C-alpha positions in Angstrom: 0.0 0.0 0.0 1.4 3.4 -1.0 1.4 6.5 1.2 -0.5 9.2 -0.8 1.9 11.8 0.6 4.8 10.3 -1.3 3.2 9.8 -4.8 4.0 12.1 -7.8 0.8 13.9 -8.8 1.7 13.8 -12.5 2.7 10.2 -13.2 1.6 8.5 -9.9 5.2 7.2 -9.3 5.8 6.4 -5.6 9.0 8.5 -5.4 7.8 11.9 -4.8 10.8 14.1 -4.0 10.0 17.7 -5.0 7.1 20.2 -5.2 6.3 22.6 -8.0 7.4 26.0 -7.0 4.2 27.5 -8.2 1.2 25.2 -7.8 2.9 23.0 -5.1 2.0 19.7 -6.9 4.1 16.8 -5.6 6.6 15.6 -8.2 9.2 13.0 -8.9 12.5 13.8 -10.5 11.4 12.6 -13.9 8.4 14.9 -14.0 10.0 18.0 -12.5 11.4 20.8 -14.7 14.4 22.4 -13.2 14.8 26.1 -14.0 17.3 28.8 -13.0 15.4 32.2 -12.7 17.4 35.4 -12.4 16.2 38.3 -10.2 17.9 41.6 -9.5 21.7 42.0 -9.8 23.3 38.6 -9.9 20.6 36.8 -7.9 19.6 33.3 -9.3 16.9 31.1 -7.9 16.7 27.3 -8.6 13.0 26.4 -9.1 11.2 23.2 -9.9 8.0 23.3 -12.0 5.3 20.7 -12.9 4.9 20.1 -16.7 1.9 22.5 -16.9 3.6 25.4 -15.0 6.9 24.9 -16.8 5.4 25.7 -20.2 3.1 28.6 -19.0 4.9 31.9 -19.7 2.7 33.7 -17.1 4.3 31.6 -14.4 7.7 30.6 -15.8 9.9 33.4 -17.1 11.9 30.8 -19.1 8.9 29.2 -20.8 9.4 31.2 -24.0 12.7 29.5 -24.5 11.3 26.0 -24.3 10.4 23.8 -27.2 6.6 23.2 -27.4 5.4 20.3 -25.5 4.6 17.2 -27.6 0.9 16.2 -27.4 0.3 12.6 -26.3 -1.8 10.6 -28.7 
């Protein structure tokens, strides 16, 4: 039996390790998108996003530099 607190909310993998920096979904390393976001003079923040937040340019300032997500058929 899996503990729901440790399950990735994207793929349902039982190895949740991270949370999305915006929506706080629980993520495994395979589903998390790592971004370095600059702010101010020389300040850089490491952030993790879920797939939906990673490609949303109103959330992720680096989204405009990403290749479009492939649609699952």
